[in-house]
C-alpha positions, 0 to 999 in steps of 0.5 A, a space after each residue: 500500500 505504501 508503494 502505491 501511495 509513493 508511486 502516485 505521489 511521485 507521478 503527481 509531482 512529476 506532472 505538476 513540475 512538467 506543467 509548470 515548466 511548460 508555462 514558463 517561456 524560457 525563450 523570452 528571458 533576457 536576464 543580463 541582456 540590454 537592448 539599445 537602438 542606434 541610428 546608423 546611416 546606410 543604403 543597401 544590403 552591403 551596408 547591412 552586412 558591413 554594419 552587422 559584421 562590425 557590431 558582432 566583432 565587439 565583445 559582449 554583443 549578442 545580437 545586431 540587426 540593422 533595418 535598412 529602411 529605418 536606418 536603425 541598428 538594434 543591439 542586444 548585449 551583455 549588461 556586464 559589457 557596459 561599453 559594448 554599444 559604444 564600441 560597436 558604434 566605433 567599429 561601425 564608423 571604422 568600417 565606413 558608416 556614420 553612427 549617432 556618435 561617430 562619423 566615418 573617416 572620409 577616405 574609408 567612406 569614399 572607398 565604399 562601393 558606389 551603392 553604399 554612398 548615402 547622403 552624409 551630414 556636414 560636420 
């Protein structure tokens, strides 16, 4: 009799834990991750690849997605790497695209393919 009670107790416990785990959506957890959007100038898919690649070279960047139409880069990075977003902007400017804080060097910008030339703000 004790064995049957123990079996049912364990079975009920397993079912309860299983339902509790199914209800928690672990894919939406962003503990320790900060999200930031940054304006980055560009015009084409080559810019997209260049911008995202430059951002991913920065330590702490978990996600970098540039929207070609809005010209906005969405970054997700570790909260332990507080300067990751700043460093990403520096790397993107070094690659040839202007960001909110940094302007790409004129020579680097001129060496970009013609399709990647966007209207630049005067400094």
